[in-house]
N, CA, C, O and the ligand as a Tripos MOL2 file, in Angstrom:
@<TRIPOS>MOLECULE
protein
  285   283    72     0     0
PROTEIN
NO_CHARGES

@<TRIPOS>ATOM
      1 N         -45.2480  101.0560  -22.1140 N.3       1 MET1
      2 CA        -45.2140  101.8460  -20.8980 C.3       1 MET1
      3 C         -44.7390  101.0820  -19.6910 C.2       1 MET1
      4 O         -44.5860  101.6410  -18.6050 O.2       1 MET1
      5 N         -44.5240   99.8930  -19.8720 N.am      2 TYR2
      6 CA        -44.3730   99.0170  -18.7100 C.3       2 TYR2
      7 C         -43.1000   99.5200  -17.8700 C.2       2 TYR2
      8 O         -43.0900   99.4270  -16.6430 O.2       2 TYR2
      9 N         -42.1890   99.9760  -18.4870 N.am      3 PHE3
     10 CA        -40.9000  100.3930  -17.9100 C.3       3 PHE3
     11 C         -40.9000  101.9210  -17.5510 C.2       3 PHE3
     12 O         -39.9440  102.4430  -16.9770 O.2       3 PHE3
     13 N         -41.9730  102.5740  -17.9040 N.am      4 GLY4
     14 CA        -42.0400  103.9220  -17.6100 C.3       4 GLY4
     15 C         -41.6600  104.7820  -18.8020 C.2       4 GLY4
     16 O         -41.0880  104.3210  -19.7890 O.2       4 GLY4
     17 N         -42.0240  106.1150  -18.6550 N.am      5 ALA5
     18 CA        -41.7520  107.0410  -19.6960 C.3       5 ALA5
     19 C         -41.2870  108.4220  -19.0570 C.2       5 ALA5
     20 O         -41.5200  108.6680  -17.8740 O.2       5 ALA5
     21 N         -40.6170  109.3130  -19.8920 N.am      6 CYS6
     22 CA        -40.2690  110.5050  -19.4120 C.3       6 CYS6
     23 C         -41.4630  111.3050  -18.9010 C.2       6 CYS6
     24 O         -42.4860  111.4080  -19.5780 O.2       6 CYS6
     25 N         -41.3310  111.8530  -17.7420 N.am      7 PRO7
     26 CA        -42.5050  112.6110  -17.2080 C.3       7 PRO7
     27 C         -42.8530  113.8520  -17.9960 C.2       7 PRO7
     28 O         -43.9790  114.3290  -17.8530 O.2       7 PRO7
     29 N         -41.9950  114.4090  -18.8040 N.am      8 ILE8
     30 CA        -42.2670  115.5830  -19.5690 C.3       8 ILE8
     31 C         -42.8710  115.2490  -20.9600 C.2       8 ILE8
     32 O         -43.9220  115.7950  -21.2960 O.2       8 ILE8
     33 N         -42.2790  114.4240  -21.7300 N.am      9 CYS9
     34 CA        -42.7370  114.1470  -23.0730 C.3       9 CYS9
     35 C         -43.4720  112.8110  -23.1670 C.2       9 CYS9
     36 O         -44.0840  112.5110  -24.1920 O.2       9 CYS9
     37 N         -43.4160  112.0130  -22.1100 N.am     10 LYS10
     38 CA        -44.1830  110.7310  -22.0120 C.3      10 LYS10
     39 C         -43.6220  109.8010  -23.0820 C.2      10 LYS10
     40 O         -44.3550  108.9570  -23.5970 O.2      10 LYS10
     41 N         -42.3580  109.9280  -23.4270 N.am     11 LYS11
     42 CA        -41.6950  108.9860  -24.2920 C.3      11 LYS11
     43 C         -40.4560  108.4400  -23.6810 C.2      11 LYS11
     44 O         -40.0230  108.9040  -22.6270 O.2      11 LYS11
     45 N         -39.8700  107.4590  -24.3200 N.am     12 THR12
     46 CA        -38.5960  106.9880  -23.9990 C.3      12 THR12
     47 C         -37.7470  106.7070  -25.1780 C.2      12 THR12
     48 O         -38.2480  106.2810  -26.2190 O.2      12 THR12
     49 N         -36.4640  106.9320  -25.0500 N.am     13 ASP13
     50 CA        -35.5430  106.6680  -26.0710 C.3      13 ASP13
     51 C         -34.9430  105.3140  -26.0390 C.2      13 ASP13
     52 O         -34.0400  104.9580  -26.7960 O.2      13 ASP13
     53 N         -35.5260  104.5260  -25.0610 N.am     14 GLY14
     54 CA        -34.9730  103.1680  -24.9750 C.3      14 GLY14
     55 C         -34.0920  103.0020  -23.7640 C.2      14 GLY14
     56 O         -34.0320  103.8410  -22.8650 O.2      14 GLY14
     57 N         -33.4390  101.9200  -23.7860 N.am     15 CYS15
     58 CA        -32.8200  101.3290  -22.5740 C.3      15 CYS15
     59 C         -31.3170  101.2590  -22.8000 C.2      15 CYS15
     60 O         -30.8800  100.8130  -23.8610 O.2      15 CYS15
     61 N         -30.5360  101.6770  -21.8530 N.am     16 LEU16
     62 CA        -29.1450  101.4760  -21.8370 C.3      16 LEU16
     63 C         -28.7320  100.5590  -20.7080 C.2      16 LEU16
     64 O         -29.2380  100.7540  -19.6030 O.2      16 LEU16
     65 N         -27.9400   99.6670  -20.8620 N.am     17 ASN17
     66 CA        -27.4660   98.8690  -19.8140 C.3      17 ASN17
     67 C         -26.1770   99.3600  -19.1800 C.2      17 ASN17
     68 O         -25.2550   99.7890  -19.8730 O.2      17 ASN17
     69 N         -26.1220   99.2950  -17.8890 N.am     18 ILE18
     70 CA        -24.8320   99.6170  -17.2610 C.3      18 ILE18
     71 C         -24.5610   98.4420  -16.2500 C.2      18 ILE18
     72 O         -25.0530   98.4130  -15.1220 O.2      18 ILE18
     73 N         -23.7930   97.5530  -16.7270 N.am     19 GLY19
     74 CA        -23.6530   96.3630  -16.0610 C.3      19 GLY19
     75 C         -24.9900   95.6210  -16.1510 C.2      19 GLY19
     76 O         -25.5200   95.4700  -17.2530 O.2      19 GLY19
     77 N         -25.5390   95.1640  -15.0600 N.am     20 ARG20
     78 CA        -26.8140   94.4370  -15.1210 C.3      20 ARG20
     79 C         -28.0180   95.3670  -14.8670 C.2      20 ARG20
     80 O         -29.1620   94.9130  -14.8290 O.2      20 ARG20
     81 N         -27.7510   96.6390  -14.6990 N.am     21 GLU21
     82 CA        -28.7840   97.5810  -14.5140 C.3      21 GLU21
     83 C         -29.2710   98.1080  -15.8870 C.2      21 GLU21
     84 O         -28.5100   98.3540  -16.8220 O.2      21 GLU21
     85 N         -30.6150   98.2580  -15.9150 N.am     22 HIS22
     86 CA        -31.3000   98.8240  -17.0960 C.3      22 HIS22
     87 C         -31.7540  100.2050  -16.9030 C.2      22 HIS22
     88 O         -32.6480  100.4310  -16.0870 O.2      22 HIS22
     89 N         -31.2030  101.1680  -17.5980 N.am     23 TRP23
     90 CA        -31.5580  102.5180  -17.4850 C.3      23 TRP23
     91 C         -32.2830  103.0000  -18.6970 C.2      23 TRP23
     92 O         -31.7420  102.9020  -19.7980 O.2      23 TRP23
     93 N         -33.4630  103.5110  -18.5650 N.am     24 PHE24
     94 CA        -34.2000  104.0700  -19.6210 C.3      24 PHE24
     95 C         -34.0050  105.5040  -19.6150 C.2      24 PHE24
     96 O         -33.8360  106.1040  -18.5530 O.2      24 PHE24
     97 N         -34.0200  106.1430  -20.8410 N.am     25 VAL25
     98 CA        -33.5810  107.5240  -20.9070 C.3      25 VAL25
     99 C         -34.5950  108.2630  -21.8590 C.2      25 VAL25
    100 O         -35.3450  107.6870  -22.6480 O.2      25 VAL25
    101 N         -34.5070  109.6070  -21.6700 N.am     26 CYS26
    102 CA        -35.1530  110.5630  -22.6010 C.3      26 CYS26
    103 C         -33.9780  111.4910  -22.9500 C.2      26 CYS26
    104 O         -33.5680  112.2870  -22.1050 O.2      26 CYS26
    105 N         -33.4410  111.4150  -24.1350 N.am     27 HIS27
    106 CA        -32.3520  112.1930  -24.5450 C.3      27 HIS27
    107 C         -32.6960  113.6470  -24.6340 C.2      27 HIS27
    108 O         -31.9040  114.5350  -24.3160 O.2      27 HIS27
    109 N         -33.8960  113.8520  -25.0740 N.am     28 GLU28
    110 CA        -34.3320  115.3300  -25.3540 C.3      28 GLU28
    111 C         -34.3600  116.1520  -23.9950 C.2      28 GLU28
    112 O         -33.9350  117.3060  -23.9290 O.2      28 GLU28
    113 N         -34.8780  115.4850  -22.9530 N.am     29 HIS29
    114 CA        -34.9690  116.1660  -21.7110 C.3      29 HIS29
    115 C         -33.8960  115.7300  -20.6560 C.2      29 HIS29
    116 O         -33.9010  116.2000  -19.5190 O.2      29 HIS29
    117 N         -33.0020  114.8350  -21.0720 N.am     30 LYS30
    118 CA        -31.9740  114.4530  -20.2800 C.3      30 LYS30
    119 C         -32.3810  113.9200  -18.9540 C.2      30 LYS30
    120 O         -31.9130  114.3630  -17.9060 O.2      30 LYS30
    121 N         -33.2820  112.9370  -19.0150 N.am     31 LYS31
    122 CA        -33.8430  112.2220  -17.8740 C.3      31 LYS31
    123 C         -33.3960  110.7670  -17.9350 C.2      31 LYS31
    124 O         -33.1770  110.2190  -19.0160 O.2      31 LYS31
    125 N         -33.2620  110.1330  -16.7410 N.am     32 ARG32
    126 CA        -33.0100  108.8030  -16.7940 C.3      32 ARG32
    127 C         -33.7620  108.1260  -15.5370 C.2      32 ARG32
    128 O         -34.0270  108.7800  -14.5280 O.2      32 ARG32
    129 N         -34.0520  106.8950  -15.6680 N.am     33 TRP33
    130 CA        -34.6890  106.1980  -14.6390 C.3      33 TRP33
    131 C         -34.2920  104.6890  -14.7710 C.2      33 TRP33
    132 O         -34.1590  104.1460  -15.8680 O.2      33 TRP33
    133 N         -34.1240  104.0890  -13.6410 N.am     34 CYS34
    134 CA        -33.6420  102.7330  -13.5700 C.3      34 CYS34
    135 C         -34.8520  101.8360  -13.5900 C.2      34 CYS34
    136 O         -35.7620  101.9880  -12.7750 O.2      34 CYS34
    137 N         -34.8660  100.9270  -14.4910 N.am     35 ALA35
    138 CA        -36.0650   99.9900  -14.5630 C.3      35 ALA35
    139 C         -35.8080   98.6830  -13.8080 C.2      35 ALA35
    140 O         -36.6500   97.7880  -13.7350 O.2      35 ALA35
    141 N         -34.6250   98.6290  -13.2650 N.am     36 GLY36
    142 CA        -34.2980   97.3480  -12.5250 C.3      36 GLY36
    143 C         -32.9680   96.7000  -13.0200 C.2      36 GLY36
    144 O         -32.2190   97.2870  -13.8010 O.2      36 GLY36
    145 N         -32.7350   95.5340  -12.5550 N.am     37 ALA37
    146 CA        -31.4250   94.8290  -12.8620 C.3      37 ALA37
    147 C         -31.7450   93.4920  -13.3290 C.2      37 ALA37
    148 O         -32.6430   92.8460  -12.7890 O.2      37 ALA37
    149 N         -31.0360   93.0220  -14.3390 N.am     38 ASN38
    150 CA        -31.0810   91.6320  -14.8240 C.3      38 ASN38
    151 C         -32.4200   91.2260  -15.2040 C.2      38 ASN38
    152 O         -32.8360   90.1040  -14.9160 O.2      38 ASN38
    153 N         -33.1530   92.1160  -15.8670 N.am     39 LEU39
    154 CA        -34.5070   91.8140  -16.3350 C.3      39 LEU39
    155 C         -34.3750   91.2330  -17.7900 C.2      39 LEU39
    156 O         -35.0960   90.3270  -18.2070 O.2      39 LEU39
    157 N         -33.4330   91.8100  -18.4850 N.am     40 PHE40
    158 CA        -33.2750   91.2630  -19.8650 C.3      40 PHE40
    159 C         -31.8680   90.6770  -19.9360 C.2      40 PHE40
    160 O         -30.9430   91.0930  -19.2380 O.2      40 PHE40
    161 N         -31.7660   89.7140  -20.7940 N.am     41 SER41
    162 CA        -30.5090   89.0420  -20.9650 C.3      41 SER41
    163 C         -29.4370   89.6990  -21.7350 C.2      41 SER41
    164 O         -28.2650   89.3250  -21.6930 O.2      41 SER41
    165 N         -29.8730   90.7010  -22.4480 N.am     42 GLY42
    166 CA        -28.9590   91.4070  -23.3600 C.3      42 GLY42
    167 C         -27.6590   91.8660  -22.7630 C.2      42 GLY42
    168 O         -26.6390   91.8460  -23.4520 O.2      42 GLY42
    169 N         -27.6450   92.2800  -21.5160 N.am     43 TRP43
    170 CA        -26.5140   92.8830  -20.8530 C.3      43 TRP43
    171 C         -25.3830   91.8650  -20.8710 C.2      43 TRP43
    172 O         -24.2140   92.2470  -20.9280 O.2      43 TRP43
    173 N         -25.7040   90.5890  -20.8240 N.am     44 ARG44
    174 CA        -24.6190   89.6060  -20.7830 C.3      44 ARG44
    175 C         -23.7690   89.6040  -22.0710 C.2      44 ARG44
    176 O         -22.6420   89.1080  -22.0820 O.2      44 ARG44
    177 N         -24.3250   90.1610  -23.1380 N.am     45 ASP45
    178 CA        -23.5990   90.1000  -24.4430 C.3      45 ASP45
    179 C         -22.6620   91.4340  -24.6040 C.2      45 ASP45
    180 O         -21.9160   91.6130  -25.5680 O.2      45 ASP45
    181 N         -22.8020   92.2490  -23.6210 N.am     46 GLU46
    182 CA        -22.0930   93.4500  -23.6330 C.3      46 GLU46
    183 C         -20.8730   93.3840  -22.7540 C.2      46 GLU46
    184 O         -20.8060   92.4930  -21.9070 O.2      46 GLU46
    185 N         -19.9370   94.2320  -22.8890 N.am     47 ASP47
    186 CA        -18.8250   94.2640  -21.9620 C.3      47 ASP47
    187 C         -18.5760   95.6380  -21.3300 C.2      47 ASP47
    188 O         -19.2560   96.6220  -21.6210 O.2      47 ASP47
    189 N         -17.6550   95.6510  -20.5290 N.am     48 GLU48
    190 CA        -17.2380   96.8490  -19.6290 C.3      48 GLU48
    191 C         -17.2350   98.0640  -20.5200 C.2      48 GLU48
    192 O         -17.8090   99.0760  -20.1160 O.2      48 GLU48
    193 N         -16.6520   98.0570  -21.6750 N.am     49 SER49
    194 CA        -16.5590   99.2830  -22.5010 C.3      49 SER49
    195 C         -17.8810   99.8520  -22.8900 C.2      49 SER49
    196 O         -18.0900  101.0650  -22.8820 O.2      49 SER49
    197 N         -18.7800   98.9540  -23.2330 N.am     50 VAL50
    198 CA        -20.1280   99.3930  -23.6030 C.3      50 VAL50
    199 C         -20.8070  100.0880  -22.3720 C.2      50 VAL50
    200 O         -21.4270  101.1410  -22.5150 O.2      50 VAL50
    201 N         -20.6810   99.5080  -21.2430 N.am     51 TRP51
    202 CA        -21.3440  100.0500  -20.0410 C.3      51 TRP51
    203 C         -20.7100  101.4090  -19.6790 C.2      51 TRP51
    204 O         -21.3960  102.3580  -19.3010 O.2      51 TRP51
    205 N         -19.3970  101.4590  -19.8070 N.am     52 GLN52
    206 CA        -18.7540  102.7720  -19.5260 C.3      52 GLN52
    207 C         -19.2340  103.8400  -20.4550 C.2      52 GLN52
    208 O         -19.4740  104.9700  -20.0310 O.2      52 GLN52
    209 N         -19.3910  103.4920  -21.7910 N.am     53 GLU53
    210 CA        -19.9260  104.4340  -22.6360 C.3      53 GLU53
    211 C         -21.3450  104.8370  -22.3020 C.2      53 GLU53
    212 O         -21.6840  106.0190  -22.3610 O.2      53 GLU53
    213 N         -22.1280  103.9320  -21.9740 N.am     54 ASN54
    214 CA        -23.5220  104.1840  -21.5540 C.3      54 ASN54
    215 C         -23.5350  105.0850  -20.3470 C.2      54 ASN54
    216 O         -24.2210  106.1070  -20.3350 O.2      54 ASN54
    217 N         -22.7070  104.6780  -19.2310 N.am     55 ALA55
    218 CA        -22.5940  105.5440  -18.1230 C.3      55 ALA55
    219 C         -22.2730  106.9480  -18.3410 C.2      55 ALA55
    220 O         -22.8620  107.8820  -17.7970 O.2      55 ALA55
    221 N         -21.1950  107.0600  -19.2600 N.am     56 GLU56
    222 CA        -20.8360  108.4600  -19.6100 C.3      56 GLU56
    223 C         -21.8330  109.2610  -20.3290 C.2      56 GLU56
    224 O         -21.9180  110.4780  -20.1620 O.2      56 GLU56
    225 N         -22.6190  108.5740  -21.1560 N.am     57 GLN57
    226 CA        -23.5690  109.2460  -21.9710 C.3      57 GLN57
    227 C         -24.7630  109.8460  -21.0590 C.2      57 GLN57
    228 O         -25.3540  110.8790  -21.3750 O.2      57 GLN57
    229 N         -25.0520  109.1160  -19.9260 N.am     58 ILE58
    230 CA        -26.2090  109.6060  -19.1240 C.3      58 ILE58
    231 C         -25.7620  110.0770  -17.7590 C.2      58 ILE58
    232 O         -26.5920  110.2510  -16.8670 O.2      58 ILE58
    233 N         -24.5330  110.2780  -17.5830 N.am     59 LYS59
    234 CA        -24.0500  110.6180  -16.1940 C.3      59 LYS59
    235 C         -24.5930  112.0050  -15.7590 C.2      59 LYS59
    236 O         -24.7540  112.2770  -14.5690 O.2      59 LYS59
    237 N         -24.8750  112.8880  -16.7820 N.am     60 ASN60
    238 CA        -25.4370  114.2080  -16.4690 C.3      60 ASN60
    239 C         -26.9280  114.2180  -16.4730 C.2      60 ASN60
    240 O         -27.5290  115.2280  -16.1070 O.2      60 ASN60
    241 N         -27.4720  113.2860  -16.8160 N.am     61 TYR61
    242 CA        -29.0080  113.2080  -16.9330 C.3      61 TYR61
    243 C         -29.5270  113.1970  -15.4640 C.2      61 TYR61
    244 O         -28.8990  112.7100  -14.5230 O.2      61 TYR61
    245 N         -30.7010  113.7680  -15.3840 N.am     62 GLU62
    246 CA        -31.3750  113.7770  -14.0450 C.3      62 GLU62
    247 C         -32.1090  112.5110  -13.7990 C.2      62 GLU62
    248 O         -32.8350  112.0280  -14.6680 O.2      62 GLU62
    249 N         -31.9380  111.9670  -12.6440 N.am     63 GLU63
    250 CA        -32.7360  110.8250  -12.2700 C.3      63 GLU63
    251 C         -34.1160  111.2090  -11.9170 C.2      63 GLU63
    252 O         -34.2950  112.0830  -11.0680 O.2      63 GLU63
    253 N         -35.1280  110.6120  -12.5150 N.am     64 VAL64
    254 CA        -36.4640  111.0310  -12.3020 C.3      64 VAL64
    255 C         -37.4090  109.8060  -11.9980 C.2      64 VAL64
    256 O         -37.0570  108.6650  -12.2940 O.2      64 VAL64
    257 N         -38.5230  110.0550  -11.4460 N.am     65 ASP65
    258 CA        -39.5100  109.1040  -11.3410 C.3      65 ASP65
    259 C         -40.3020  109.0260  -12.6890 C.2      65 ASP65
    260 O         -40.9010  110.0410  -13.0460 O.2      65 ASP65
    261 N         -40.3510  107.9390  -13.4380 N.am     66 PRO66
    262 CA        -40.9930  107.9000  -14.7330 C.3      66 PRO66
    263 C         -42.5190  107.8890  -14.5570 C.2      66 PRO66
    264 O         -42.9810  107.6710  -13.4370 O.2      66 PRO66
    265 N         -43.2940  108.1060  -15.5670 N.am     67 ILE67
    266 CA        -44.7550  107.9380  -15.4660 C.3      67 ILE67
    267 C         -44.9930  106.5930  -16.1900 C.2      67 ILE67
    268 O         -44.2770  106.1620  -17.0940 O.2      67 ILE67
    269 N         -46.0180  106.0230  -15.7150 N.am     68 TYR68
    270 CA        -46.4210  104.7260  -16.2870 C.3      68 TYR68
    271 C         -47.7180  104.8180  -16.9500 C.2      68 TYR68
    272 O         -48.1150  103.8130  -17.5400 O.2      68 TYR68
    273 N         -48.4510  105.8910  -16.9430 N.am     69 ASP69
    274 CA        -49.7370  106.0730  -17.5090 C.3      69 ASP69
    275 C         -49.7320  107.1530  -18.5600 C.2      69 ASP69
    276 O         -49.5600  108.3170  -18.1970 O.2      69 ASP69
    277 N         -49.9000  106.8730  -19.7990 N.am     70 PRO70
    278 CA        -49.7330  107.8760  -20.8700 C.3      70 PRO70
    279 C         -50.8400  108.9410  -20.9050 C.2      70 PRO70
    280 O         -50.7030  109.9580  -21.5840 O.2      70 PRO70
    281 N         -51.8710  108.7160  -20.2140 N.am     71 SER71
    282 CA        -53.0680  109.6430  -20.3400 C.3      71 SER71
    283 C         -52.8960  110.8410  -19.5510 C.2      71 SER71
    284 O         -53.7750  111.7030  -19.5390 O.2      71 SER71
    285 ZN        -38.6460  113.6190  -22.5060 Zn       72 ZN72
@<TRIPOS>BOND
     1     1     2 1
     2     2     3 1
     3     3     4 2
     4     3     5 am
     5     5     6 1
     6     6     7 1
     7     7     8 2
     8     7     9 am
     9     9    10 1
    10    10    11 1
    11    11    12 2
    12    11    13 am
    13    13    14 1
    14    14    15 1
    15    15    16 2
    16    15    17 am
    17    17    18 1
    18    18    19 1
    19    19    20 2
    20    19    21 am
    21    21    22 1
    22    22    23 1
    23    23    24 2
    24    23    25 am
    25    25    26 1
    26    26    27 1
    27    27    28 2
    28    27    29 am
    29    29    30 1
    30    30    31 1
    31    31    32 2
    32    31    33 am
    33    33    34 1
    34    34    35 1
    35    35    36 2
    36    35    37 am
    37    37    38 1
    38    38    39 1
    39    39    40 2
    40    39    41 am
    41    41    42 1
    42    42    43 1
    43    43    44 2
    44    43    45 am
    45    45    46 1
    46    46    47 1
    47    47    48 2
    48    47    49 am
    49    49    50 1
    50    50    51 1
    51    51    52 2
    52    51    53 am
    53    53    54 1
    54    54    55 1
    55    55    56 2
    56    55    57 am
    57    57    58 1
    58    58    59 1
    59    59    60 2
    60    59    61 am
    61    61    62 1
    62    62    63 1
    63    63    64 2
    64    63    65 am
    65    65    66 1
    66    66    67 1
    67    67    68 2
    68    67    69 am
    69    69    70 1
    70    70    71 1
    71    71    72 2
    72    71    73 am
    73    73    74 1
    74    74    75 1
    75    75    76 2
    76    75    77 am
    77    77    78 1
    78    78    79 1
    79    79    80 2
    80    79    81 am
    81    81    82 1
    82    82    83 1
    83    83    84 2
    84    83    85 am
    85    85    86 1
    86    86    87 1
    87    87    88 2
    88    87    89 am
    89    89    90 1
    90    90    91 1
    91    91    92 2
    92    91    93 am
    93    93    94 1
    94    94    95 1
    95    95    96 2
    96    95    97 am
    97    97    98 1
    98    98    99 1
    99    99   100 2
   100    99   101 am
   101   101   102 1
   102   102   103 1
   103   103   104 2
   104   103   105 am
   105   105   106 1
   106   106   107 1
   107   107   108 2
   108   107   109 am
   109   109   110 1
   110   110   111 1
   111   111   112 2
   112   111   113 am
   113   113   114 1
   114   114   115 1
   115   115   116 2
   116   115   117 am
   117   117   118 1
   118   118   119 1
   119   119   120 2
   120   119   121 am
   121   121   122 1
   122   122   123 1
   123   123   124 2
   124   123   125 am
   125   125   126 1
   126   126   127 1
   127   127   128 2
   128   127   129 am
   129   129   130 1
   130   130   131 1
   131   131   132 2
   132   131   133 am
   133   133   134 1
   134   134   135 1
   135   135   136 2
   136   135   137 am
   137   137   138 1
   138   138   139 1
   139   139   140 2
   140   139   141 am
   141   141   142 1
   142   142   143 1
   143   143   144 2
   144   143   145 am
   145   145   146 1
   146   146   147 1
   147   147   148 2
   148   147   149 am
   149   149   150 1
   150   150   151 1
   151   151   152 2
   152   151   153 am
   153   153   154 1
   154   154   155 1
   155   155   156 2
   156   155   157 am
   157   157   158 1
   158   158   159 1
   159   159   160 2
   160   159   161 am
   161   161   162 1
   162   162   163 1
   163   163   164 2
   164   163   165 am
   165   165   166 1
   166   166   167 1
   167   167   168 2
   168   167   169 am
   169   169   170 1
   170   170   171 1
   171   171   172 2
   172   171   173 am
   173   173   174 1
   174   174   175 1
   175   175   176 2
   176   175   177 am
   177   177   178 1
   178   178   179 1
   179   179   180 2
   180   179   181 am
   181   181   182 1
   182   182   183 1
   183   183   184 2
   184   183   185 am
   185   185   186 1
   186   186   187 1
   187   187   188 2
   188   187   189 am
   189   189   190 1
   190   190   191 1
   191   191   192 2
   192   191   193 am
   193   193   194 1
   194   194   195 1
   195   195   196 2
   196   195   197 am
   197   197   198 1
   198   198   199 1
   199   199   200 2
   200   199   201 am
   201   201   202 1
   202   202   203 1
   203   203   204 2
   204   203   205 am
   205   205   206 1
   206   206   207 1
   207   207   208 2
   208   207   209 am
   209   209   210 1
   210   210   211 1
   211   211   212 2
   212   211   213 am
   213   213   214 1
   214   214   215 1
   215   215   216 2
   216   215   217 am
   217   217   218 1
   218   218   219 1
   219   219   220 2
   220   219   221 am
   221   221   222 1
   222   222   223 1
   223   223   224 2
   224   223   225 am
   225   225   226 1
   226   226   227 1
   227   227   228 2
   228   227   229 am
   229   229   230 1
   230   230   231 1
   231   231   232 2
   232   231   233 am
   233   233   234 1
   234   234   235 1
   235   235   236 2
   236   235   237 am
   237   237   238 1
   238   238   239 1
   239   239   240 2
   240   239   241 am
   241   241   242 1
   242   242   243 1
   243   243   244 2
   244   243   245 am
   245   245   246 1
   246   246   247 1
   247   247   248 2
   248   247   249 am
   249   249   250 1
   250   250   251 1
   251   251   252 2
   252   251   253 am
   253   253   254 1
   254   254   255 1
   255   255   256 2
   256   255   257 am
   257   257   258 1
   258   258   259 1
   259   259   260 2
   260   259   261 am
   261   261   262 1
   262   262   263 1
   263   263   264 2
   264   263   265 am
   265   265   266 1
   266   266   267 1
   267   267   268 2
   268   267   269 am
   269   269   270 1
   270   270   271 1
   271   271   272 2
   272   271   273 am
   273   273   274 1
   274   274   275 1
   275   275   276 2
   276   275   277 am
   277   277   278 1
   278   278   279 1
   279   279   280 2
   280   279   281 am
   281   281   282 1
   282   282   283 1
   283   283   284 2
@<TRIPOS>SUBSTRUCTURE
     1 MET1         2 RESIDUE 1 A MET
     2 TYR2         6 RESIDUE 1 A TYR
     3 PHE3        10 RESIDUE 1 A PHE
     4 GLY4        14 RESIDUE 1 A GLY
     5 ALA5        18 RESIDUE 1 A ALA
     6 CYS6        22 RESIDUE 1 A CYS
     7 PRO7        26 RESIDUE 1 A PRO
     8 ILE8        30 RESIDUE 1 A ILE
     9 CYS9        34 RESIDUE 1 A CYS
    10 LYS10       38 RESIDUE 1 A LYS
    11 LYS11       42 RESIDUE 1 A LYS
    12 THR12       46 RESIDUE 1 A THR
    13 ASP13       50 RESIDUE 1 A ASP
    14 GLY14       54 RESIDUE 1 A GLY
    15 CYS15       58 RESIDUE 1 A CYS
    16 LEU16       62 RESIDUE 1 A LEU
    17 ASN17       66 RESIDUE 1 A ASN
    18 ILE18       70 RESIDUE 1 A ILE
    19 GLY19       74 RESIDUE 1 A GLY
    20 ARG20       78 RESIDUE 1 A ARG
    21 GLU21       82 RESIDUE 1 A GLU
    22 HIS22       86 RESIDUE 1 A HIS
    23 TRP23       90 RESIDUE 1 A TRP
    24 PHE24       94 RESIDUE 1 A PHE
    25 VAL25       98 RESIDUE 1 A VAL
    26 CYS26      102 RESIDUE 1 A CYS
    27 HIS27      106 RESIDUE 1 A HIS
    28 GLU28      110 RESIDUE 1 A GLU
    29 HIS29      114 RESIDUE 1 A HIS
    30 LYS30      118 RESIDUE 1 A LYS
    31 LYS31      122 RESIDUE 1 A LYS
    32 ARG32      126 RESIDUE 1 A ARG
    33 TRP33      130 RESIDUE 1 A TRP
    34 CYS34      134 RESIDUE 1 A CYS
    35 ALA35      138 RESIDUE 1 A ALA
    36 GLY36      142 RESIDUE 1 A GLY
    37 ALA37      146 RESIDUE 1 A ALA
    38 ASN38      150 RESIDUE 1 A ASN
    39 LEU39      154 RESIDUE 1 A LEU
    40 PHE40      158 RESIDUE 1 A PHE
    41 SER41      162 RESIDUE 1 A SER
    42 GLY42      166 RESIDUE 1 A GLY
    43 TRP43      170 RESIDUE 1 A TRP
    44 ARG44      174 RESIDUE 1 A ARG
    45 ASP45      178 RESIDUE 1 A ASP
    46 GLU46      182 RESIDUE 1 A GLU
    47 ASP47      186 RESIDUE 1 A ASP
    48 GLU48      190 RESIDUE 1 A GLU
    49 SER49      194 RESIDUE 1 A SER
    50 VAL50      198 RESIDUE 1 A VAL
    51 TRP51      202 RESIDUE 1 A TRP
    52 GLN52      206 RESIDUE 1 A GLN
    53 GLU53      210 RESIDUE 1 A GLU
    54 ASN54      214 RESIDUE 1 A ASN
    55 ALA55      218 RESIDUE 1 A ALA
    56 GLU56      222 RESIDUE 1 A GLU
    57 GLN57      226 RESIDUE 1 A GLN
    58 ILE58      230 RESIDUE 1 A ILE
    59 LYS59      234 RESIDUE 1 A LYS
    60 ASN60      238 RESIDUE 1 A ASN
    61 TYR61      242 RESIDUE 1 A TYR
    62 GLU62      246 RESIDUE 1 A GLU
    63 GLU63      250 RESIDUE 1 A GLU
    64 VAL64      254 RESIDUE 1 A VAL
    65 ASP65      258 RESIDUE 1 A ASP
    66 PRO66      262 RESIDUE 1 A PRO
    67 ILE67      266 RESIDUE 1 A ILE
    68 TYR68      270 RESIDUE 1 A TYR
    69 ASP69      274 RESIDUE 1 A ASP
    70 PRO70      278 RESIDUE 1 A PRO
    71 SER71      282 RESIDUE 1 A SER
    72 ZN72       285 GROUP 0 **** ****
């Protein structure tokens, strides 16, 4: 829960990197929230085409405030 979860289902489908930004998503409810930038080193192994794909995938998702407490 450290990086938050979807406010509706309290879950996350994981993280997509767009450049050095880390976006967590819920695909079911089309929500996204930014966990920060340059927290994980993985983004360095990806390139522009991956980020573009990720950006495309979540561009219509609503940006929300995630929940951090599952109860
Ligand atoms: Zn959800």
